N, C-alpha and C positions, 0 to 999 in steps of 0.2 A: 535466632528466630525462626520457627517453621509454621507452616503454614495449614491454616485447621481446614479438614476436612480434606489434605493428600490422602488420595489414593495410589499412593507410588509403588505398593507392593501389589497392587494388584491390576488386571488387565483394565486398559481404557473405560469410565464409565462403571465398574464394577465397585462397589463399597467394599473397603479392609474387612478381615477376618479379625474377630479378637476373643480374646482367652479373658474371663473372670473367674477366679478361684474363690470360692464361699466356705472359709476355713471356717469350722465351729468343732467345739471341744468335748468328751466325753461321749464320742460315738452317736449311738441312738438307744430306743429300746424296741430292739428286733421284732419281738409280735405287734408292735403297735405302728411300726416301718412299713411292715412287708403288705403289699397286695396282696387282694386274692385276684385268681386266676393266672393266666399266662402268656407270652407274647406279646398281641397286641389288643388281647381281650382282657383285660384287668378292671378291677378297682382299687383306686389307692386306699391305703390304710388308714388308719383313725391319724396320723400324725402327717398325715401330707395331706388329708382332704382336702385344706385351704389350697392347694395348688392345683384343685380339678378344672379351672379354666385352662391351666397351661398342658394338660392333660396330653395333649396330641404333639407337645414339646419336649416331653421328657424321655430321658431314658434311664430306668429303674437298672440299678447292678447290685443285684442280691448275691451277695457271698465273694469275694476278694481276698486275697491276704498279701499282706507285708513281706513277698519271699524275697526280696533284697536281704531280710535281716536273719535269714540264714546262708547269707552269702560266706566266702571264705574270709577268714577274720574279723568275721562282724564280733563285737564285746556281744549282742543280744542278751543286756544282761536286766535285771530289773532296780539299778540303781535309782530309778524315776521313771516310774511306767510310760509316765507322760512322753518325759523326754526320748525314752527309747521308742514309740510310735511316731514320735516328730522327726526323729532323725532319719525316718525311713518314708513315712510319709509321702512327703513332696520329692523324696532323692530315687525311691525306687531301690535305694541303694544301701551299702553296710552300713553298722553302726561303727564309729570309731572312736569315741569317747561318751562315758558313762551320762552324767544327767548332764551335760553341756549339749547333749542333742546335735552333736556333731555326726555328718556320716562321710562316705566314701566319695559322693560326687554332687555335681549341681542339684539342684531343685529344678521343677519344670518350668519355670515362672522365668528362669535366667536360660535354663536351655532355650525356649524359644524365644527369648528376648532376643539374645546374641544369634541364636540360627538366623534370624530376620535380617539382621546388620550383615551376617556373612553373606547372605542370599544376594544383598544388595551394593558388592562389593565392596563390603568394610563401610556403608555409609550411613548414619543413623537411620530411622526408616521415621521417629516422629522425633517429640521435643524430648519424649523420657522412656528409656527403652520400656521398664517397668515400676510398678507401685503397689504396695502393701503398707493398705491402712486397717487400722484396730479402731473396733467399736468397743470400748472399752472404759471402768470406770477406777476402780481399783486392780491394779495390779495382782495375781493371784499368789496362794498363799508359797506356793510351789514356785522357783523364781526362773527356773528354767523351759518354763511354759514360754510359749508363743517364739521360737528358733526354727521351725520347719522351712524357713527362706533360705538357700546354702546358696552364695553366690560361685564357689566353688569345695570340692574337698576339704573338709575339716575347717570350714567356715560358715559362717551364720550369724541374721542380721535379725535384730529386733523390727517389727512392722511400726511403722509411726504412728507415734499414740496421739499425736498431736492435728485435729484435722485442719488448724490454719496453715501448720508447717507443710500437709498436704497439699492445701489449695496453693500457697506459697511456691512451691515448686512446679504446681502444672500452667497457673500464670503469674510467671516472677513480674511481670512488669505490672501488676495489681487488675483489678475487677476493670473491665471493658464499660464505657461510657460513650464515651462521643470520640468525632474525628477518625484516623487512621490507626483504628483497633482493633482487634478478633471481634467478632462478629458474637453477639449477644443475644439469646432466647432468654425471655422473661413473659413470666404469665400477664403481667400489665401493661407491660411497655412492646411487645414482643421483638425482632431485630430491628437492627439497624442497618437500611437497607440500604442508603451511602456507604456509611462505615463499613459495612461485609463488602461491598465491591472494591471499595477504595484499598482498604484492607489487603483483599486478593490479588490487586492489580500492583499493588507495590513491591507484596513480596514477590511474583514473580519476577520483578526485575530484577530485585535484590538478591532472589536464592539460584538462581536457572545455571547459574557459572559455578555454584556452589555446591551439586547435590551427585551423589550419584546416580548410577544409569538409569535404577527405577525411577528415581523422581523425576529428573531430564524429562525421558518418555512422558511420564504423566503430566508434566509442565506442558508439555507440546498440546496434549489438551486443554490449553486455556478456556477455550468456548464452553466446553463443557465443564469443568469449576464452575466457573461464572452460572452456568443455567442452573448447578447442583445448590450451589448458595442462594440463588431466585428459587427455588423452589422451596426450599427450606424457610426462606421471607416468606413465598405462597402459604406456604400450611400453616403458619403460626397467625398473619394476619388472617385468615379464614376461621381461627379459632385451633385450629390440632397440630396435628406435627410433634416436634420437640415441648417439653415443659420444665427444661433444664435452663437454670439459671446462670449465668457464668460469670459468677459473682464470688467473695469472699462469705462461708457461713458464719450464720449471724449467732449471737447469743452464748457462745463458748466460753466458761465460767472458768477460774480456777476454784481446784478442789483444796479446802481447806487443809486435806492431810499430805502435804508435801514433804516429802523426803524419799529415800533411795529406793524405797519400795511402793511407790506410789505418783502416778503422772498428774498433770495440771487438767483433767477433763472429768467432766462427769458424765453419764450416760445417758441421757436425756438430751445433751448433746450431740456425743459422734452416733448416735444412733440414726439419726436422721441424715445427719450429714455426709456420712461416708459412703451411704450409698446415691446420693446426688452427686457426688465429687466422682465417683466411679461413672456415672450419667453424663459428666460434661466429659470427664477425659475422654471419651470413646466420640462423643457426640462431635465436639471440636478437634477428635483426630489426635490427641496429645500421647496418648501410649497406645498400644495394642493388649498388653497384659496389666493386669489391675489383679489384687486381692482383697478381699475382703474378710479381714482376720478378726472374729466374734469370739471374746473374752465371755467368762462367768456371767452371767446379767447379775445383777444386783438384787439379794430376795425379795426385796420392795416392788419389783418389776413383776413379779411374777403369781405375787399375795405373800411373800415369805415364805421360812422354809424353819417354821416353830421345832426347837428341841435339836437344832443343828450350828455348827460354830461357822459354816458357809456353803456355799453353793456346792465347790469340790467336796463338802462331808455329805453332805444329802444325799448327792447323785450315789457316793460310793457307798449308800446303805440300802440301795437296789441291788436283790438280787434276781439276776437273768432266769435263770434255770426254773425256778418253784415262782417266780413274777411277783415278791414278796418285798415289803420295805414301804420307802414312801411313793409309791408308784403314779400315784395322782398329782401330788407336789412335782415329782420327776417331767410328769408330760405336761404341765403348765410348763417350767423350765425349758424343754424341748420347745414347744410352742412356741416361745418365743423367737426361737433359731427359724421357725419355717416362717413366723409373721416377715422377719427381717429378709429372708429369703424372697415370699413373694412381691413384698416391696419394690425389690430389686427387679425382679421379672417387671412389675409395672412400669418401672420406670424405661427399661429396656424398650419395651413393647411401644410405648408413648412414641416416639421420634423416630420416623420413617426418613429413610434415606433414598438414595437419588432413584434407584429402581423401583420405588414404593414400596418395598421390603421394610420391618424394621430395626431396629440393633437388633434386638433379641434373635431375629432369624440369622441375624450375620456374626452372632458369637455364640461359643458355649461355652457356659456359667456351671462349671463342675462344684458339685456340694462335699465336701471331702471332710475329714478331721486324722485325730492324732490316733483313735481307738474305733474300737468296734461296739463296744457297747460299756455300760457303767463301770466293768474289771477294767483290766491293763489288757485283753487282748487284742492283738494286731491279728489277728483272722476271723474269716467273715463278716467284712465289714461289708456296711449297706450305704452304697455313694450312688447320687444321680446326675447326670446334666440335664440341662434346659437349652432350647437352642441349637438351631442346625446346622450352625457352624457355615455358614453361606450355601448350604445343602450338601455337605459333606457327609452328616451324620442322618443316621436311620431314627425318626423321634416316633413318640408312639409308643414306645415297646417295652417291657420289662424282661430282664436276662435273668435265668436263675444257675445259680452254679453251684450251690452248696446247702444244706440244712442248717438247720440251728443247732449247732453243737455248741456244747459252753468247754470252750477250749481256752487256755491261757498260755501257749505256747504255740507259733506258730505250726500247722500241719496245713493239709490238703489232703483232699480229691483225687491225688494225682494231677495231671497237666489240664483235666477237667475245670480245675480253678484257676480262672487268671490272677494275676498280678495286678498291683496298682502300675506297675511297668508298662505292661499291654495297652492301660487307659492311655496312659500319659503319652505312650508311641502313636497309639491313634491320634489324639490331640494335636502332636506337635505336626502330623506331616498334614493334619487337615489346615494349619496354619499354615502351611505351605514353608515346613521346616524340615526336610527328609531328613528320616531318622529311623533305622532299620529295628532296635529294639532300646528304647530307656530303660540304664538302671542295671542291675544285677539279676537272675533268674527273669527274665523276661524274654519272652517268646518273639515279640512282636506286636503287632498291632492286634486287637480284640475286633476281629471281623465282622460280628454281629453289630457291631456298633454303626457299622459305614452303611449309607444308602446304596 
């Protein structure tokens, strides 16, 4: 068992840093994503307009390429365009197999999770090293989708499609309620003061001789930990601070269509539950790396896709160059992604840490995906981050590297165009995992991202 709110990998009294990967399908509509202006003087485009309250927390990266797909030995084929993009999207590496989306190296979530363990003398830093949870209803008709998460070269795993399984992995002993349990934050009940402090004291005694150097150093700051928990209790008692409920999500029902192609969940349950699980995992310090994987929303969620067999079919009938096809319907679909992303930021911003700053401040939330736009291009991608990663990132800016060329094979305007690996290298170092260059054809940190 691990101690919630353990700041083991940080200086005493400093909240930990986290990485949240927000992964969506089909890229974006470039001309509606792009901001007006440049640098710190910009206006969000129509697709990102709902994020205006977080403008100062954002870094918009306009134009990056999956350069790893051009590495030596990469298949770089179109057996499945989505799998091709997924193979490199989080690994920044080569494609080793076609429709299976396998790559030549680990994805950034595993790189950072394993790096944190290495930096901690081989001891786990949190109860769960990395979590990937899906917002999903029916599995897509392309069955290789959903596999950008790669523990090692030639391996990949699907995100967990059952929110209850994610919960049980995070809270194997069930929902905190009373007695010597983990502290619970609930809008109606608040934290259980006595339970929180009893839990802290007991876990200190049990764990002090079993943990790595960082944990032992942090546990020596016992008084600070108690103070931190007490501050969280006071925040909730005053009606502010955390809003997360550390209990199993309610209302998850089985989908009637259960077979090899479907999962026993429905969108209306996974959509609100998974962001809450991410908030709980970070607030209780049960993991430092969490991925929210958003599959295609059912047409009923965004008003329907008349004349099309699926969301996938509808999106691929949008032609980016002439800006024709079902653009308005596609915009509504992409708007679902924006809505979930904003809700996730709201949840992170609502939790205050021991230093008075929010979970969002200490987190980097990376919105990324497998493609640049409705075609199968992996060049000129539009990505963004939210949160300052504890002050490591320079937010409130847009970084523009490329024009809106329509390019279905990877290319670049020389070294001026960064790779996704450059972004990952920056985030890994910001998380405290020393990394010279992550992936293939990667130069190193994207300096413009750093504060």
